[in-house]
N, CA, C and O atoms as a GROMACS GRO file, in nm:
protein
  256
    1UNK      N    1  11.906   8.990  10.807
    1UNK     CA    2  11.831   9.002  10.622
    1UNK      C    3  11.934   9.075  10.616
    1UNK      O    4  11.975   9.127  10.719
    2UNK      N    5  12.011   9.100  10.472
    2UNK     CA    6  12.075   9.196  10.434
    2UNK      C    7  11.982   9.247  10.305
    2UNK      O    8  11.921   9.164  10.238
    3UNK      N    9  11.976   9.372  10.279
    3UNK     CA   10  11.911   9.426  10.150
    3UNK      C   11  11.921   9.361  10.045
    3UNK      O   12  12.035   9.346  10.002
    4UNK      N   13  11.802   9.299   9.964
    4UNK     CA   14  11.818   9.303   9.836
    4UNK      C   15  11.766   9.411   9.721
    4UNK      O   16  11.788   9.382   9.604
    5UNK      N   17  11.692   9.547   9.755
    5UNK     CA   18  11.644   9.582   9.718
    5UNK      C   19  11.698   9.741   9.657
    5UNK      O   20  11.746   9.815   9.743
    6UNK      N   21  11.693   9.777   9.564
    6UNK     CA   22  11.754   9.904   9.512
    6UNK      C   23  11.671  10.000   9.568
    6UNK      O   24  11.562   9.988   9.624
    7UNK      N   25  11.778  10.153   9.528
    7UNK     CA   26  11.653  10.250   9.602
    7UNK      C   27  11.584  10.300   9.478
    7UNK      O   28  11.484  10.372   9.486
    8UNK      N   29  11.625  10.269   9.384
    8UNK     CA   30  11.512  10.307   9.241
    8UNK      C   31  11.326  10.214   9.234
    8UNK      O   32  11.218  10.235   9.181
    9UNK      N   33  11.395  10.103   9.331
    9UNK     CA   34  11.312  10.008   9.298
    9UNK      C   35  11.226  10.023   9.432
    9UNK      O   36  11.107   9.995   9.431
   10UNK      N   37  11.322  10.089   9.604
   10UNK     CA   38  11.206  10.112   9.666
   10UNK      C   39  11.130  10.171   9.619
   10UNK      O   40  11.016  10.125   9.626
   11UNK      N   41  11.148  10.310   9.544
   11UNK     CA   42  11.097  10.391   9.512
   11UNK      C   43  10.925  10.367   9.443
   11UNK      O   44  10.811  10.397   9.479
   12UNK      N   45  10.994  10.290   9.318
   12UNK     CA   46  10.860  10.220   9.260
   12UNK      C   47  10.821  10.118   9.378
   12UNK      O   48  10.718  10.066   9.335
   13UNK      N   49  10.836  10.087   9.448
   13UNK     CA   50  10.747   9.971   9.514
   13UNK      C   51  10.681  10.100   9.590
   13UNK      O   52  10.594  10.132   9.508
   14UNK      N   53  10.675  10.162   9.661
   14UNK     CA   54  10.598  10.334   9.764
   14UNK      C   55  10.541  10.377   9.667
   14UNK      O   56  10.457  10.461   9.700
   15UNK      N   57  10.549  10.357   9.548
   15UNK     CA   58  10.455  10.465   9.468
   15UNK      C   59  10.330  10.382   9.414
   15UNK      O   60  10.210  10.405   9.401
   16UNK      N   61  10.413  10.275   9.389
   16UNK     CA   62  10.269  10.131   9.378
   16UNK      C   63  10.206  10.099   9.485
   16UNK      O   64  10.089  10.076   9.454
   17UNK      N   65  10.227  10.084   9.613
   17UNK     CA   66  10.156  10.061   9.725
   17UNK      C   67  10.052  10.204   9.744
   17UNK      O   68   9.929  10.194   9.738
   18UNK      N   69  10.124  10.336   9.767
   18UNK     CA   70  10.030  10.453   9.761
   18UNK      C   71   9.885  10.418   9.667
   18UNK      O   72   9.767  10.406   9.702
   19UNK      N   73   9.944  10.409   9.552
   19UNK     CA   74   9.821  10.368   9.452
   19UNK      C   75   9.758  10.255   9.443
   19UNK      O   76   9.664  10.240   9.366
   20UNK      N   77   9.805  10.155   9.526
   20UNK     CA   78   9.687  10.033   9.553
   20UNK      C   79   9.597  10.095   9.653
   20UNK      O   80   9.478  10.074   9.626
   21UNK      N   81   9.617  10.164   9.758
   21UNK     CA   82   9.591  10.197   9.910
   21UNK      C   83   9.488  10.312   9.848
   21UNK      O   84   9.375  10.338   9.891
   22UNK      N   85   9.536  10.356   9.769
   22UNK     CA   86   9.432  10.473   9.710
   22UNK      C   87   9.303  10.400   9.707
   22UNK      O   88   9.196  10.416   9.766
   23UNK      N   89   9.361  10.283   9.588
   23UNK     CA   90   9.247  10.228   9.520
   23UNK      C   91   9.131  10.186   9.648
   23UNK      O   92   9.033  10.257   9.670
   24UNK      N   93   9.164  10.050   9.733
   24UNK     CA   94   9.077  10.041   9.828
   24UNK      C   95   9.059  10.139   9.946
   24UNK      O   96   9.034  10.087  10.055
   25UNK      N   97   9.067  10.272   9.940
   25UNK     CA   98   8.997  10.361  10.021
   25UNK      C   99   8.920  10.456   9.912
   25UNK      O  100   8.855  10.549   9.959
   26UNK      N  101   8.924  10.438   9.776
   26UNK     CA  102   8.828  10.543   9.714
   26UNK      C  103   8.877  10.628   9.667
   26UNK      O  104   8.821  10.683   9.573
   27UNK      N  105   8.979  10.664   9.704
   27UNK     CA  106   9.049  10.825   9.644
   27UNK      C  107   9.098  10.829   9.490
   27UNK      O  108   9.209  10.815   9.440
   28UNK      N  109   8.972  10.854   9.438
   28UNK     CA  110   9.015  10.887   9.275
   28UNK      C  111   8.973  10.764   9.192
   28UNK      O  112   8.966  10.783   9.070
   29UNK      N  113   8.949  10.656   9.232
   29UNK     CA  114   8.883  10.577   9.185
   29UNK      C  115   8.738  10.556   9.188
   29UNK      O  116   8.676  10.640   9.253
   30UNK      N  117   8.663  10.457   9.130
   30UNK     CA  118   8.516  10.426   9.138
   30UNK      C  119   8.516  10.322   9.251
   30UNK      O  120   8.609  10.243   9.269
   31UNK      N  121   8.427  10.326   9.311
   31UNK     CA  122   8.417  10.198   9.430
   31UNK      C  123   8.319  10.078   9.317
   31UNK      O  124   8.218  10.072   9.247
   32UNK      N  125   8.429  10.004   9.361
   32UNK     CA  126   8.344   9.850   9.276
   32UNK      C  127   8.358   9.770   9.413
   32UNK      O  128   8.369   9.811   9.528
   33UNK      N  129   8.354   9.652   9.365
   33UNK     CA  130   8.377   9.507   9.478
   33UNK      C  131   8.519   9.489   9.472
   33UNK      O  132   8.594   9.467   9.567
   34UNK      N  133   8.546   9.498   9.362
   34UNK     CA  134   8.748   9.480   9.396
   34UNK      C  135   8.786   9.576   9.462
   34UNK      O  136   8.902   9.537   9.480
   35UNK      N  137   8.782   9.658   9.506
   35UNK     CA  138   8.873   9.793   9.576
   35UNK      C  139   8.930   9.709   9.714
   35UNK      O  140   9.025   9.770   9.762
   36UNK      N  141   8.896   9.586   9.789
   36UNK     CA  142   8.957   9.584   9.874
   36UNK      C  143   9.079   9.513   9.846
   36UNK      O  144   9.141   9.493   9.950
   37UNK      N  145   9.152   9.457   9.720
   37UNK     CA  146   9.232   9.369   9.648
   37UNK      C  147   9.366   9.465   9.718
   37UNK      O  148   9.467   9.417   9.770
   38UNK      N  149   9.324   9.652   9.698
   38UNK     CA  150   9.430   9.796   9.689
   38UNK      C  151   9.482   9.736   9.818
   38UNK      O  152   9.599   9.775   9.824
   39UNK      N  153   9.458   9.670   9.913
   39UNK     CA  154   9.480   9.681  10.044
   39UNK      C  155   9.643   9.582  10.028
   39UNK      O  156   9.722   9.590  10.123
   40UNK      N  157   9.681   9.493   9.900
   40UNK     CA  158   9.777   9.413   9.867
   40UNK      C  159   9.868   9.542   9.859
   40UNK      O  160   9.989   9.525   9.876
   41UNK      N  161   9.818   9.677   9.832
   41UNK     CA  162   9.960   9.735   9.843
   41UNK      C  163  10.053   9.828   9.995
   41UNK      O  164  10.119   9.932  10.000
   42UNK      N  165  10.018   9.743  10.079
   42UNK     CA  166  10.088   9.738  10.186
   42UNK      C  167  10.231   9.655  10.191
   42UNK      O  168  10.331   9.712  10.233
   43UNK      N  169  10.234   9.529  10.149
   43UNK     CA  170  10.310   9.437  10.087
   43UNK      C  171  10.423   9.537  10.014
   43UNK      O  172  10.533   9.565  10.061
   44UNK      N  173  10.380   9.572   9.918
   44UNK     CA  174  10.519   9.687   9.841
   44UNK      C  175  10.576   9.774   9.928
   44UNK      O  176  10.699   9.771   9.931
   45UNK      N  177  10.496   9.882  10.031
   45UNK     CA  178  10.512   9.941  10.122
   45UNK      C  179  10.613   9.894  10.157
   45UNK      O  180  10.724   9.919  10.108
   46UNK      N  181  10.577   9.778  10.295
   46UNK     CA  182  10.667   9.763  10.373
   46UNK      C  183  10.765   9.682  10.317
   46UNK      O  184  10.860   9.687  10.395
   47UNK      N  185  10.795   9.606  10.217
   47UNK     CA  186  10.973   9.553  10.142
   47UNK      C  187  11.036   9.649  10.110
   47UNK      O  188  11.150   9.613  10.082
   48UNK      N  189  11.014   9.839  10.090
   48UNK     CA  190  11.047   9.902  10.072
   48UNK      C  191  11.128   9.945  10.174
   48UNK      O  192  11.251   9.945  10.183
   49UNK      N  193  11.002   9.997  10.288
   49UNK     CA  194  11.077  10.059  10.427
   49UNK      C  195  11.155   9.947  10.441
   49UNK      O  196  11.263   9.993  10.476
   50UNK      N  197  11.168   9.816  10.434
   50UNK     CA  198  11.295   9.764  10.499
   50UNK      C  199  11.370   9.749  10.419
   50UNK      O  200  11.485   9.735  10.462
   51UNK      N  201  11.360   9.744  10.331
   51UNK     CA  202  11.492   9.675  10.191
   51UNK      C  203  11.505   9.546  10.178
   51UNK      O  204  11.616   9.505  10.146
   52UNK      N  205  11.414   9.468  10.195
   52UNK     CA  206  11.463   9.317  10.233
   52UNK      C  207  11.289   9.243  10.098
   52UNK      O  208  11.171   9.264  10.124
   53UNK      N  209  11.320   9.196  10.024
   53UNK     CA  210  11.201   9.085   9.938
   53UNK      C  211  11.226   8.974   9.946
   53UNK      O  212  11.308   8.917   9.874
   54UNK      N  213  11.148   8.912  10.051
   54UNK     CA  214  11.184   8.742  10.053
   54UNK      C  215  11.188   8.663   9.955
   54UNK      O  216  11.275   8.576   9.943
   55UNK      N  217  11.054   8.691   9.836
   55UNK     CA  218  11.091   8.648   9.713
   55UNK      C  219  11.210   8.647   9.647
   55UNK      O  220  11.250   8.552   9.580
   56UNK      N  221  11.288   8.789   9.670
   56UNK     CA  222  11.403   8.792   9.583
   56UNK      C  223  11.503   8.693   9.621
   56UNK      O  224  11.583   8.633   9.548
   57UNK      N  225  11.480   8.682   9.795
   57UNK     CA  226  11.617   8.635   9.835
   57UNK      C  227  11.578   8.469   9.795
   57UNK      O  228  11.679   8.404   9.766
   58UNK      N  229  11.479   8.412   9.791
   58UNK     CA  230  11.435   8.250   9.694
   58UNK      C  231  11.491   8.216   9.589
   58UNK      O  232  11.552   8.111   9.570
   59UNK      N  233  11.466   8.351   9.475
   59UNK     CA  234  11.490   8.310   9.355
   59UNK      C  235  11.651   8.372   9.340
   59UNK      O  236  11.704   8.399   9.233
   60UNK      N  237  11.703   8.385   9.457
   60UNK     CA  238  11.833   8.467   9.440
   60UNK      C  239  11.867   8.607   9.357
   60UNK      O  240  11.969   8.627   9.291
   61UNK      N  241  11.782   8.679   9.374
   61UNK     CA  242  11.780   8.781   9.287
   61UNK      C  243  11.784   8.898   9.399
   61UNK      O  244  11.719   8.912   9.502
   62UNK      N  245  11.919   9.002   9.319
   62UNK     CA  246  11.952   9.129   9.462
   62UNK      C  247  11.962   9.246   9.304
   62UNK      O  248  12.026   9.246   9.199
   63UNK      N  249  11.860   9.330   9.368
   63UNK     CA  250  11.887   9.497   9.281
   63UNK      C  251  11.991   9.598   9.354
   63UNK      O  252  12.005   9.686   9.269
   64UNK      N  253  12.062   9.630   9.450
   64UNK     CA  254  12.130   9.690   9.452
   64UNK      C  255  12.192   9.791   9.412
   64UNK      O  256  12.297   9.824   9.467
   0.00000   0.00000   0.00000
């Protein structure tokens, strides 16, 4: 796996992932029946840490 995510995008993905997880954990967000959807925030964090996005490789996108 070669890296296909640039540094700026990696930082953005971590921030978005943390906000989504905060939504799931009810930290600063109201308690709704949709809070479980915040656990999707794990995906952008993992892709940022690894530096590889499988969807980007399928679409032929590279942002480094």
